[in-house]
MARNU-344224 format. One record per residue: residue in one letter; x, y, z of N, C-alpha, C in turn. Coordinates in Angstrom, 3 decimals, decimal comma. Each point is the difference from the previous one (the first is absolute). Example, Ala and Ser with C-alpha at 12.3 -4.5 7.8 and 13.67 -1.06 7.14 Angstrom:
2
REC   res        npx        npy        npz       capx       capy       capz        cpx        cpy        cpz
REC     a     13,190     -5,690      7,800     -0,890      1,190      0,000      0,900      1,200      0,000
REC     s     -0,350      1,050     -0,720      0,820      1,190      0,060     -0,770      1,090      0,730
END
This chain:
283
REC   res        npx        npy        npz       capx       capy       capz        cpx        cpy        cpz
REC     m     60,838    156,729    100,420     -0,947     -1,080     -0,303     -1,362      0,374      0,580
REC     p     -1,091     -0,077     -0,765     -1,335      0,332      0,511     -0,336     -0,844      1,213
REC     r     -0,778      0,613      0,910     -0,323     -0,667      1,254     -0,731     -1,316     -0,218
REC     r     -0,865     -0,036     -1,051     -0,763     -1,242     -0,234      0,912     -1,131     -0,448
REC     w      1,148      0,337     -0,695      0,943     -1,036     -0,407      0,739     -0,561      1,214
REC     v      0,356      0,910      0,906      0,686     -0,443      1,214     -0,869     -0,981      0,774
REC     a     -1,305      0,323      0,089     -0,925     -0,882      0,710     -0,119     -1,344     -0,689
REC     a     -0,028      0,030     -1,342     -0,136     -1,251     -0,752      1,220     -0,895      0,189
REC     v      1,219      0,588     -0,047      1,229     -0,766      0,191      0,044     -0,603      1,396
REC     a     -0,397      0,798      0,990     -0,007     -0,493      1,373     -0,943     -1,176      0,159
REC     c     -1,158      0,085     -0,649     -0,968     -1,088      0,060      0,539     -1,268     -0,649
REC     l      0,679      0,178     -1,154      0,559     -1,154     -0,704      1,059     -0,698      0,837
REC     l      0,890      0,787      0,629      1,037     -0,586      0,852     -0,608     -0,749      1,169
REC     a     -1,081      0,532      0,558     -0,668     -0,672      1,112     -0,578     -1,338     -0,424
REC     l     -0,566     -0,038     -1,221     -0,577     -1,239     -0,504      1,079     -1,067     -0,214
REC     v      1,166      0,422     -0,534      1,102     -0,938     -0,222      0,481     -0,569      1,327
REC     a      0,158      0,878      0,984      0,446     -0,462      1,314     -0,975     -0,992      0,596
REC     l     -1,306      0,285     -0,136     -1,013     -0,912      0,533      0,047     -1,349     -0,685
REC     a      0,199      0,021     -1,337      0,059     -1,260     -0,753      1,172     -0,853      0,463
REC     c      1,150      0,638      0,261      1,164     -0,755      0,446     -0,230     -0,596      1,384
REC     e     -0,634      0,774      0,887     -0,268     -0,489      1,338     -0,964     -1,176     -0,009
REC     e     -0,907     -0,024     -0,960     -1,016     -1,046     -0,045      0,358     -1,132     -0,963
REC     g      1,281     -0,051     -0,432      0,428     -1,086     -0,898     -0,438      0,255     -1,415
REC     g      0,071      1,238     -0,443     -0,401      0,344     -1,354      0,990     -0,468     -1,026
REC     s      0,049      0,633     -1,150      0,773     -0,493     -1,134      1,498      0,181      0,171
REC     a      0,445      0,888      0,913      1,428      0,186      0,172      0,609     -1,260      0,596
REC     s      1,027     -0,579     -0,635      0,591     -1,271      0,438      1,157      0,270      0,951
REC     p      0,014     -0,618      1,176      1,121      0,190      0,923      1,272     -0,598     -0,576
REC     r      1,131      0,669      0,175      1,278     -0,502     -0,487      0,610     -0,915      1,051
REC     p      0,757     -1,002     -0,441      0,644     -0,873      0,978      0,918      0,810      0,908
REC     t      0,002     -0,288      1,279      0,877      0,674      0,941      1,173     -0,914      0,329
REC     r      1,027      0,572      0,627      1,151     -0,810      0,387     -0,397     -1,063      1,010
REC     e     -1,036      0,313      0,807     -0,435     -0,957      1,009     -0,706     -1,198     -0,637
REC     s     -0,800      0,263     -1,050     -0,745     -1,095     -0,615      0,837     -0,746     -1,024
REC     g      0,972      0,674     -0,631      0,848     -0,637     -1,001     -0,697     -0,161     -1,336
REC     q      0,785     -0,379     -0,994     -0,549     -0,212     -1,331     -0,718     -1,342     -0,049
REC     p     -1,154     -0,044     -0,654     -0,715     -1,275     -0,110      0,766     -0,994     -0,861
REC     g     -0,134     -1,277      0,326      0,616     -1,047     -0,808      1,390     -0,406      0,420
REC     l      0,615      0,727      0,938      1,336     -0,355      0,455     -0,086     -1,055      1,100
REC     p      1,040     -0,821      0,150     -0,056     -1,072      0,999      0,044      0,540      1,420
REC     t     -0,634     -0,716      0,904      0,062      0,350      1,414      0,893     -0,959      0,784
REC     t      0,399     -1,091     -0,634      0,927     -0,954      0,612      0,902     -0,557     -1,087
REC     m      1,306     -0,090      0,265      0,906     -0,584     -0,983      0,924     -0,994      0,683
REC     a      0,589     -0,871     -0,812      0,927     -1,004      0,514      1,120     -0,210     -1,007
REC     a      1,170     -0,330      0,518      1,162     -0,269     -0,844      0,446     -1,441      0,198
REC     l      0,257     -0,685     -1,108      0,478     -1,381      0,020      1,363     -0,044     -0,665
REC     g      0,878     -0,858      0,493      1,299     -0,107     -0,656      1,116     -0,416      0,929
REC     d      1,184      0,559     -0,263      1,207     -0,420      0,707      0,681      1,194      0,658
REC     s      1,297     -0,112      0,229      0,727      1,013      0,769      0,015      1,365     -0,672
REC     i     -0,107      0,052     -1,312     -0,034      1,305     -0,667     -1,186      0,800      0,509
REC     t     -1,137     -0,663      0,141     -1,218      0,686      0,421     -0,034      0,260      1,493
REC     t      0,823     -0,705      0,785      0,073      0,301      1,433      0,936      1,170      0,289
REC     g      0,651      0,530     -1,021      0,952      1,093      0,219      1,290     -0,465      0,637
REC     f      0,338     -1,262     -0,189      1,179     -0,600      0,634      1,255      0,828     -0,295
REC     g      0,733      0,325      1,068      1,267      0,700     -0,155     -0,100      1,491     -0,245
REC     s     -1,212      0,544     -0,031     -0,150      1,425     -0,329      0,109      0,904      1,220
REC     c      0,115     -0,584      1,204      0,156      0,773      1,239      1,404     -0,161      0,578
REC     l      0,964     -0,293     -0,865      1,417     -0,079      0,368      0,322     -1,190      0,893
REC     v     -0,907     -0,963      0,082      0,270     -1,279      0,652     -0,588     -1,086     -0,884
REC     l      0,578     -1,208      0,083     -0,451     -1,083     -0,861     -1,212     -0,702      0,607
REC     t     -1,099      0,696     -0,028     -1,278     -0,539      0,445     -1,098      0,732     -0,742
REC     s     -1,220     -0,507      0,103     -1,118      0,652     -0,684     -0,250      1,380      0,600
REC     c     -0,438      0,912     -0,841     -0,320      1,357      0,439     -1,239      0,431     -0,776
REC     q     -1,161     -0,495      0,455     -1,226      0,154     -0,772     -0,407      1,453     -0,211
REC     r      0,442      0,898      0,863     -0,390      1,397     -0,201      0,562      0,570     -1,297
REC     n      1,039     -0,653     -0,553      0,587      0,457     -1,265     -0,435     -0,828     -1,193
REC     s     -0,996     -0,853      0,167     -0,450     -0,844     -1,110     -0,589      0,836     -1,126
REC     w      0,370     -0,330     -1,222     -0,538      0,690     -1,178     -1,519     -0,136     -0,083
REC     s     -0,550     -1,037      0,601     -1,427     -0,277     -0,097     -0,785      0,586      1,171
REC     t      0,262     -0,479      1,201     -0,835      0,361      1,157      0,697      0,921      0,986
REC     g      1,203      0,444     -0,308      0,750      0,801      0,947     -0,745      1,240      0,483
REC     d      0,092      0,264      1,309     -0,661      1,169      0,563      0,997      1,031      0,524
REC     g      1,286     -0,202     -0,265      1,010      0,964      0,417      0,043      1,206     -0,924
REC     i      0,717      1,026      0,432      0,018      1,256     -0,761      1,036      0,007     -1,117
REC     r      0,871     -1,012     -0,051      1,105      0,036     -0,963     -0,341     -0,666     -1,330
REC     v     -1,065     -0,765     -0,042     -0,377     -0,694     -1,239     -1,436      0,346     -0,362
REC     e     -0,189      0,462     -1,228     -1,348      0,305     -0,496     -0,631     -1,294     -0,517
REC     s     -0,392     -0,828      0,923     -0,527     -1,326     -0,323     -1,377      0,080     -0,644
REC     h     -0,476     -1,136     -0,489     -1,370     -0,061     -0,518     -0,982      0,416      1,091
REC     y      0,232     -0,497      1,204     -0,895      0,324      1,117     -0,053      1,502      0,242
REC     r      1,137      0,653      0,075      0,015      1,432      0,288     -0,643      0,807     -1,121
REC     r      0,174     -0,424     -1,223     -0,632      0,702     -1,126     -1,516     -0,145      0,065
REC     l     -0,458     -1,205      0,332     -1,438     -0,210      0,128     -0,558      0,746      1,209
REC     l      0,766      0,047      1,072     -0,445      0,685      1,209     -0,234      1,485     -0,252
REC     d      0,819      0,612     -0,827     -0,172      1,417     -0,303     -1,370      0,285     -0,603
REC     a     -0,504     -0,953     -0,771     -1,297      0,201     -0,663     -1,147     -0,653      0,748
REC     n      0,324     -0,912      0,906     -1,052     -0,762      0,679      0,396     -0,286      1,445
REC     p     -0,319      0,903      0,931      0,358     -0,215      1,410     -0,613     -1,259      0,602
REC     g     -0,999     -0,560     -0,659     -0,627     -1,197      0,526      0,905     -1,213      0,038
REC     i      1,132      0,051     -0,707      0,917     -1,137     -0,017      1,023      0,085      1,127
REC     r     -0,018      1,079      0,756      1,001      0,202      1,049      0,048     -1,192      0,961
REC     g      1,220     -0,520      0,193      0,192     -1,106      0,923     -0,517     -1,330     -0,502
REC     r     -0,341     -0,069     -1,288     -0,596     -1,230     -0,538      0,834     -0,542     -1,173
REC     a      1,319      0,091      0,158      0,920     -0,576     -0,977      0,744     -1,144      0,674
REC     h     -0,143     -1,197     -0,534      0,540     -1,211      0,627      1,103     -0,591     -0,876
REC     n      1,146     -0,270      0,615      1,130     -0,547     -0,739      0,210     -1,454      0,404
REC     h     -0,323     -0,914     -0,904      0,137     -1,431      0,267      1,212     -0,609     -0,700
REC     a      0,834      0,840     -0,598      1,217     -0,493     -0,645      0,949     -0,551      1,065
REC     v      0,820     -0,965     -0,394      0,922     -0,655      0,935      1,365     -0,144     -0,678
REC     p      1,081      0,431      0,661      1,330     -0,200     -0,576      0,245     -1,466     -0,332
REC     g      0,540     -0,227     -1,167      0,293     -1,368     -0,434     -1,162     -0,715     -0,650
REC     a     -1,186      0,608     -0,025     -1,176     -0,671     -0,547      0,157     -0,257     -1,487
REC     r     -0,460     -1,179     -0,417     -0,061     -0,336     -1,417     -1,471     -0,097     -0,401
REC     a     -0,232     -0,292     -1,260     -1,369     -0,007     -0,519     -0,892     -0,995      0,733
REC     e      0,583     -1,045      0,554     -0,798     -0,991      0,715     -0,679      0,597      1,231
REC     a      0,508      1,123      0,514     -0,579      0,641      1,182     -1,130      0,954     -0,346
REC     l     -0,221      0,228     -1,281     -0,951      1,029     -0,403     -1,429     -0,313      0,445
REC     a     -0,404     -1,253     -0,064     -1,374     -0,357      0,370     -0,275      0,324      1,467
REC     g      0,944     -0,305      0,880     -0,185      0,298      1,414     -0,076      1,499      0,253
REC     q      0,841      0,758     -0,681     -0,055      1,453      0,142     -1,321      0,545     -0,539
REC     a     -0,483     -0,577     -1,085     -1,273      0,433     -0,579     -1,158     -0,268      0,960
REC     q      0,054     -1,102      0,710     -1,044     -0,285      0,987     -0,035      1,075      1,073
REC     a      1,175      0,495      0,398      0,048      1,073      0,989     -0,625      1,275     -0,559
REC     a      0,245      0,285     -1,281     -0,598      1,175     -0,630     -1,514     -0,107     -0,075
REC     v     -0,492     -1,216     -0,229     -1,449     -0,229     -0,008     -0,579      0,267      1,384
REC     r      0,689     -0,457      1,043     -0,473      0,252      1,366     -0,011      1,500      0,316
REC     d      0,940      0,728     -0,614      0,025      1,461      0,182     -1,157      0,698     -0,715
REC     k     -0,659     -0,726     -0,910     -1,017      0,586     -0,881      0,599      1,120     -0,852
REC     a      1,177     -0,295     -0,556      0,719      0,996     -0,782     -0,734      0,331     -1,298
REC     d     -0,040      1,294     -0,324     -0,557      0,473     -1,270      1,081      0,121     -1,070
REC     y      1,256      0,030      0,431      1,128      0,183     -0,912      1,143     -0,850      0,515
REC     v      0,591     -0,811     -0,893      1,070     -0,915      0,377      1,144      0,136     -0,992
REC     t      1,219      0,208      0,510      1,180      0,010     -0,871      0,745     -1,321      0,158
REC     v      0,556     -0,472     -1,103      0,738     -1,273     -0,014      1,345      0,213     -0,683
REC     l      1,069     -0,284      0,729      1,347      0,004     -0,577      0,709     -1,238      0,529
REC     i      0,162     -0,999     -0,844      0,545     -1,292      0,413      0,858     -0,574     -1,117
REC     g      0,993     -0,790      0,362      0,781     -0,710     -1,008      1,501      0,111      0,143
REC     a      0,494      1,033      0,671      1,451      0,154      0,120      0,627     -1,189      0,713
REC     n     -0,657     -0,485      1,053      0,564     -1,123      0,755     -0,159     -1,337     -0,710
REC     d     -0,913     -0,065     -0,962     -0,111     -1,223     -0,798      1,218     -0,164     -0,901
REC     a      0,610      1,130     -0,352      1,210     -0,039     -0,825      1,260      0,036      0,848
REC     c     -0,018      0,726      1,111      1,183      0,128      0,861      0,112     -1,222      0,906
REC     r      0,577     -1,059     -0,543      0,187     -1,247      0,751      1,492     -0,295      0,138
REC     d      0,305     -1,116      0,635      1,407     -0,328      0,228      0,746     -0,245     -1,303
REC     d     -0,687     -0,546     -0,966      0,619     -0,196     -1,315     -1,079      0,069     -1,073
REC     i      0,415      0,061     -1,208     -0,906      0,275     -1,112     -1,009     -1,118     -0,210
REC     d      0,375     -1,240      0,336     -0,887     -1,127     -0,260     -1,122     -0,135      1,027
REC     t      0,081      0,731      1,094     -1,053     -0,083      1,016     -0,978      1,162     -0,087
REC     m      0,098      0,819     -1,040     -1,009      1,035     -0,198     -1,365     -0,653     -0,221
REC     t     -1,049      0,647      0,438     -1,345     -0,540     -0,185     -0,290     -0,170     -1,489
REC     p     -0,427     -1,188     -0,443     -0,357     -0,186     -1,409     -1,097      0,983     -0,410
REC     v      0,029      0,419     -1,231     -0,948      1,014     -0,471     -1,444     -0,481      0,143
REC     a     -0,270     -1,238     -0,373     -1,371     -0,523      0,094     -0,473     -0,041      1,453
REC     t      0,894     -0,368      0,917     -0,349     -0,025      1,419     -0,287      1,407      0,506
REC     f      0,843      0,938     -0,401     -0,200      1,402      0,378     -1,383      0,476     -0,433
REC     r     -0,374     -0,298     -1,248     -1,304      0,445     -0,496     -1,140     -0,637      0,802
REC     t      0,120     -1,280      0,294     -1,035     -0,679      0,779     -0,171      0,650      1,370
REC     q      1,108      0,339      0,617     -0,058      0,594      1,335     -0,556      1,421     -0,035
REC     v      0,344      0,761     -1,017     -0,557      1,346     -0,155     -1,503     -0,080     -0,239
REC     d     -0,407     -0,896     -0,887     -1,433     -0,174     -0,270     -0,764     -0,375      1,265
REC     r      0,593     -0,857      0,807     -0,662     -0,424      1,229     -0,213      1,199      0,933
REC     g      1,001      0,839      0,124     -0,138      1,173      0,846     -1,023      0,985     -0,527
REC     l      0,018      0,243     -1,294     -0,968      0,931     -0,580     -1,419     -0,554      0,072
REC     r     -0,117     -1,312     -0,077     -1,322     -0,619      0,090     -0,614      0,235      1,385
REC     v      0,830     -0,006      1,031     -0,491      0,298      1,352     -0,569      1,412      0,049
REC     l      0,688      0,948     -0,618     -0,484      1,384     -0,014     -1,293      0,124     -0,803
REC     r     -0,022     -0,627     -1,157     -1,181      0,134     -0,867     -1,233     -0,607      0,652
REC     k      0,178     -1,088      0,726     -1,138     -0,633      0,677     -0,420      0,783      1,240
REC     g      0,985      0,452      0,783     -0,306      0,641      1,269     -0,325      1,475     -0,097
REC     r      0,590      0,692     -0,985     -0,237      1,433     -0,168     -0,189      0,303     -1,486
REC     p     -1,078     -0,464     -0,580     -0,177      0,093     -1,462     -0,052      1,426     -0,536
REC     k     -0,316      0,974      0,846     -0,090      1,388     -0,468      1,254      0,812      0,300
REC     a      0,964     -0,616      0,653      1,234      0,712      0,322      0,827      0,217     -1,266
REC     r      0,758      1,083     -0,019      0,933      0,222     -1,107      1,347     -0,587      0,398
REC     v      0,606     -0,752     -0,917      1,291     -0,639      0,239      1,023      0,586     -0,960
REC     l      1,157      0,377      0,519      1,105      0,461     -0,835      1,133     -1,003      0,097
REC     v      0,337     -0,624     -1,115      1,126     -0,926     -0,063      1,192      0,751     -0,596
REC     v      1,066      0,066      0,759      1,175      0,779     -0,374      1,087     -0,929     -0,519
REC     s      0,665      0,398     -1,059      1,081     -0,807     -0,563      1,202     -0,040      0,946
REC     i      0,775     -1,068     -0,102      1,195     -0,167      0,823      1,079      0,963     -0,494
REC     p      0,644      0,725      0,896      1,082      0,897     -0,437      1,079     -0,750     -0,767
REC     d      0,754      0,733     -0,786      1,060     -0,588     -0,814      1,216     -0,262      0,879
REC     l      0,037     -1,177      0,622      1,097     -0,325      0,906      1,322     -0,154     -0,746
REC     y     -0,053     -0,401     -1,252      1,225     -0,078     -0,797      0,637      1,380     -0,108
REC     r     -0,825      1,010     -0,052      0,483      1,382     -0,020      0,848      0,282      1,241
REC     l     -0,396     -0,582      1,138      0,765      0,186      1,226      1,425     -0,507     -0,181
REC     w      0,135     -1,182     -0,595      1,352     -0,496     -0,264      0,733      0,933     -0,953
REC     e     -0,679      0,485     -1,022      0,650      0,875     -0,987      0,599      1,240      0,652
REC     v     -0,760      0,637      0,892      0,471      1,261      0,570      0,881     -0,204      1,221
REC     g      0,003     -1,223      0,574      0,730     -0,204      1,242      1,235     -0,870     -0,070
REC     h      0,196     -0,725     -1,102      1,080     -0,984      0,024      1,395      0,629     -0,054
REC     t      0,068      1,297     -0,284      1,292      0,691      0,022      0,189      0,815      1,284
REC     d     -0,955     -0,083      0,905      0,080      0,738      1,264      0,458     -0,965      1,098
REC     s      1,152      0,261      0,568      0,578     -0,930      0,970     -0,852     -0,137      1,256
REC     r     -0,707      1,058      0,375     -0,851     -0,081      1,191     -1,136     -0,993     -0,219
REC     a     -0,622      0,085     -1,173     -1,105     -0,893     -0,308      0,473     -1,443     -0,150
REC     t      1,060     -0,209     -0,753      0,437     -1,381     -0,263      0,480     -0,687      1,268
REC     r      0,578      0,747      0,923      0,441     -0,606      1,266     -1,191     -0,558      0,783
REC     i     -1,094      0,747      0,016     -1,199     -0,454      0,711     -0,679     -1,131     -0,763
REC     w     -0,079      0,124     -1,291     -0,670     -1,036     -0,794      0,652     -1,356      0,190
REC     r      1,312     -0,019      0,173      0,708     -1,273      0,170     -0,390     -0,719      1,283
REC     a     -0,663      0,718      0,915     -0,451     -0,622      1,254     -1,246     -0,855     -0,203
REC     g     -0,590      0,056     -1,208     -1,139     -0,871     -0,292     -1,264      0,705     -0,416
REC     i      0,109      1,225     -0,507     -1,180      0,727     -0,489     -0,355     -0,506     -1,394
REC     c     -1,181     -0,557     -0,144     -0,513     -0,488     -1,297      1,086     -0,716     -0,812
REC     p      0,519     -1,118      0,509      1,127     -0,662     -0,655     -0,272     -0,472     -1,422
REC     s     -1,242     -0,323     -0,334     -0,273     -0,444     -1,372      0,322      1,084     -1,019
REC     l      0,002      1,251      0,445      0,396      1,114     -0,881      1,356      0,579      0,395
REC     l      0,219      0,223      1,288      1,107      0,849      0,433      1,223     -0,758      0,508
REC     a     -0,014     -1,330     -0,043      1,213     -0,748      0,337      1,097      0,355     -1,012
REC     n      1,238      0,027      0,465      1,135      0,339     -0,874     -0,296      1,238     -0,845
REC     p     -0,363      1,106      0,636     -0,521      1,144     -0,744      0,971      0,633     -0,991
REC     t      1,281     -0,164      0,226      0,955      0,626     -0,918      0,517     -0,966     -1,059
REC     s     -0,444     -1,237      0,060      0,502     -1,005     -0,938     -0,528      0,227     -1,415
REC     t      0,860     -0,206     -0,961     -0,404      0,040     -1,411      0,067     -1,385     -0,633
REC     a      0,118     -1,027      0,832      0,066     -1,364     -0,509     -1,298     -0,344     -0,730
REC     p      0,075     -0,790     -1,077     -1,204     -0,348     -0,759     -1,118     -0,588      0,858
REC     a      0,357     -0,842      0,971     -1,026     -0,621      0,842     -0,749      1,049      0,829
REC     d      0,722      0,983      0,516     -0,647      1,038      0,798     -0,841      0,927     -0,872
REC     r      0,490      0,298     -1,172     -0,786      0,830     -0,924     -1,274     -0,729     -0,415
REC     a      0,101     -1,294     -0,248     -1,176     -0,784     -0,391     -1,003     -0,081      1,148
REC     r      0,506     -0,145      1,230     -0,881     -0,055      1,166     -0,797      1,298      0,144
REC     r      0,671      1,127     -0,144     -0,698      1,292      0,123     -1,031      0,168     -1,111
REC     a      0,325     -0,476     -1,191     -0,956      0,107     -1,114     -1,235     -0,851      0,274
REC     r      0,205     -1,188      0,558     -1,146     -0,855      0,345     -0,862      0,649      1,075
REC     f      0,635      0,642      0,954     -0,741      0,709      1,044     -0,838      1,116     -0,623
REC     r      0,622      0,786     -0,853     -0,718      1,106     -0,657     -1,187     -0,528     -0,785
REC     d      0,198     -1,081     -0,717     -1,099     -0,576     -0,789     -1,126     -0,517      0,906
REC     r      0,349     -0,547      1,154     -1,021     -0,518      0,897     -0,867      1,147      0,552
REC     i      0,617      1,112      0,333     -0,777      1,163      0,451     -0,941      0,456     -1,118
REC     d      0,488      0,012     -1,225     -0,862      0,371     -1,134     -1,179     -0,964     -0,117
REC     d      0,277     -1,294      0,189     -1,071     -0,997     -0,082     -1,025      0,201      1,122
REC     y      0,478      0,259      1,198     -0,923      0,262      1,108     -0,876      1,220     -0,298
REC     n      0,633      1,038     -0,513     -0,771      1,211     -0,293     -1,069     -0,251     -1,057
REC     a      0,322     -0,816     -0,974     -1,000     -0,337     -1,015     -1,171     -0,748      0,627
REC     q      0,284     -0,864      0,954     -1,060     -0,755      0,655     -0,831      0,878      0,940
REC     l      0,632      0,952      0,646     -0,748      0,945      0,836     -0,991      0,797     -0,846
REC     k      0,448      0,447     -1,142     -0,880      0,752     -0,898     -1,165     -0,871     -0,480
REC     a      0,315     -1,243     -0,388     -1,048     -0,902     -0,486     -0,976     -0,370      1,110
REC     a      0,498     -0,187      1,207     -0,867     -0,352      1,127     -0,955      1,145      0,317
REC     c      0,482      1,212     -0,084     -0,857      1,161      0,245     -1,067      0,111     -1,081
REC     r      0,382     -0,245     -1,229     -0,980      0,047     -1,096     -1,075     -1,063      0,210
REC     a      0,411     -1,177      0,443     -0,959     -1,078      0,229     -0,915      0,311      1,181
REC     y      0,465      0,794      0,935     -0,795      0,367      1,178     -1,261      0,743     -0,404
REC     g      0,132      0,916     -0,962     -1,155      0,775     -0,440      0,225      1,492      0,136
REC     t     -1,036      0,759     -0,179      0,114      1,456     -0,088      0,355      0,662      1,324
REC     r     -0,149     -0,695      1,118      0,348      0,602      1,288      1,487     -0,073      0,296
REC     c      0,761     -0,634     -0,879      1,450     -0,091      0,177      0,699      0,879     -1,025
REC     r      0,959      0,765      0,466      0,828      0,826     -0,873      1,456     -0,430      0,150
REC     h      0,679     -0,059     -1,123      1,434     -0,301     -0,010      0,747      1,286     -0,299
REC     d      1,193      0,142      0,538      0,730      1,261     -0,204      0,621      0,124     -1,384
REC     g     -0,246     -1,011     -0,853      0,525      0,076     -1,362      1,511     -0,077     -0,076
REC     g      0,624     -0,510      1,071      1,464     -0,095      0,023      0,684      1,278      0,440
REC     a     -0,762      0,966      0,512      0,563      1,304      0,350      1,100     -0,111      1,055
REC     v     -0,229     -0,789      1,045      1,013     -0,131      1,044      1,232     -0,713     -0,535
REC     h     -0,203     -1,018     -0,804      1,156     -0,735     -0,540      0,861      0,892     -0,896
REC     r     -0,592      0,974     -0,631      0,752      0,873     -0,909      0,778      1,106      0,708
REC     v     -0,171      0,143      1,293      0,701      1,059      0,736      1,510     -0,220     -0,078
REC     r      0,705      1,007     -0,439      1,460     -0,074     -0,105      0,613      0,591      1,276
REC     f     -0,137     -0,727      1,102      0,441      0,526      1,282      1,524     -0,014      0,107
REC     t      0,488      0,704      1,004      1,432      0,081      0,258      0,277     -0,502      1,419
REC     l      1,280     -0,110      0,346      0,358     -0,428      1,350     -0,433      1,019      1,050
REC     d     -0,250      1,223     -0,402     -0,495      1,010      0,938     -1,412     -0,305      0,472
REC     e     -0,658     -0,976     -0,628     -1,374     -0,333      0,358     -0,118     -1,344      0,722
REC     v      1,149     -0,580      0,392     -0,009     -1,193      0,842      0,754      0,322      1,288
REC     n     -0,317     -0,737      1,061      0,630      0,328      1,285      1,466     -0,426      0,014
REC     g      0,765      0,652      0,856      1,429     -0,259      0,073      0,385     -1,079      0,980
REC     l     -0,967     -0,837      0,393      0,270     -1,112      0,904      0,084     -1,318     -0,751
REC     d     -1,023     -0,282     -0,832      0,064     -1,235     -0,797      0,158      0,282     -1,490
REC     w     -0,060      1,263     -0,372      0,141      0,401     -1,401     -0,943     -0,796     -0,911
REC     f     -1,206     -0,186      0,518     -0,980     -0,793     -0,749     -1,396      0,604      0,104
REC     h     -0,462      0,255      1,218     -1,359      0,496      0,187     -0,072      1,521     -0,191
REC     p     -1,144      0,492     -0,471     -0,144      1,445     -0,210      0,103      0,780      1,310
REC     n      0,699      1,126     -0,068     -0,014      0,924      1,121     -1,205      0,932     -0,131
REC     v     -0,030      1,080      0,750     -1,141      0,913     -0,075     -0,180      0,536     -1,414
REC     a      1,098      0,385     -0,637     -0,097      0,502     -1,376     -0,545     -1,077     -0,930
REC     g      0,449     -1,242      0,200     -0,485     -1,092     -0,834     -1,463     -0,303      0,229
REC     q     -0,427      0,054      1,253     -1,417     -0,222      0,305     -0,858      1,104     -0,613
REC     n      0,472      1,220      0,047     -0,739      1,091     -0,646     -0,089     -0,205     -1,503
REC     r      1,068     -0,497     -0,585     -0,001     -0,251     -1,454     -1,029     -1,071     -0,341
REC     l     -0,049     -1,063      0,802     -0,991     -1,054     -0,224     -1,418      0,557      0,106
REC     a     -0,231      0,828      1,009     -1,330      0,577      0,188     -0,380      0,886     -1,182
REC     d      0,930      0,839     -0,436     -0,276      0,911     -1,123     -0,376     -0,768     -1,262
REC     v      0,823     -0,991     -0,322     -0,173     -0,716     -1,260     -1,265     -0,853      0,009
REC     s     -0,308     -0,600      1,139     -1,110     -0,949      0,041     -1,359      0,646      0,243
REC     f     -0,037      1,113      0,721     -1,307      0,542      0,376     -0,815      0,429     -1,217
REC     s      0,650      0,580     -0,978     -0,746      0,465     -1,174     -0,637     -1,138     -0,767
REC     t      0,534     -1,229      0,170     -0,575     -1,137     -0,730     -1,190     -0,599      0,712
REC     a     -0,255      0,413      1,245     -1,122     -0,553      0,762     -1,332      0,530     -0,473
REC     g      0,008      1,163     -0,639     -1,234      0,524     -0,591     -0,845      0,871      0,905
REC     w      0,491      0,325      1,192     -0,769      0,879      0,873      0,062      1,425     -0,514
REC     r     -1,109      0,687     -0,016     -0,055      1,386     -0,451     -0,118      0,910      1,216
REC     l      1,087      0,675      0,328      0,040      0,840      1,184     -0,076      1,477     -0,397
END
């Protein structure tokens, strides 16, 4: 290469370096420390025992580190952990306000806690306990359920109008009866009082028991329809999972072996996998 060309190339490289040092046209790429722009820096989870990771640590108590939503343990690829990989700014800022046994009437109070957290992203999974009552006639009426869901979402919309909300469909609890009613381990535990409106007399084929289970299944479908409609009414900051979680064809290998009802680690991972893609985050 002629000497004058070498000098010219060297000069050009020097000019490029100077431009970058002085904030020239070269655009800095996002670093792992700064994270991707537009991702949440604080998140909150609302709901019931499913979201607290109940029973996933081999004891019948909440185990939030395994929550499909906010879990920070290494065994579940939760929404929080997926967001953390792309945005370190969210580290330690995932709040779980779900409560075992909570029904839709508790959603407004949980939403107020999320507002106090200044959450940018909120997940909602509620409704299983509205159906899992002592008997079929004490399930929360559909209209009441919708009113209570709307009240909770209204708290979020007023307090955190720019936050993204993900409303997740209720899992197919009838599916649990389908895959478990022939398993003696599951039916023995269910007879102790697990979700009696669905799981009482789990092996019975009597018309009354079959009709009761069908009514339970229909009520979950009705709740899911109202969750979808409530999210649509909320506006563009709310996303519904489109029934993705409800369509999961889970097996007994994905529920814990203590109550044969709540998701174990595998089940929590399945919930996280299915629901995260519907939240719309681009990682």
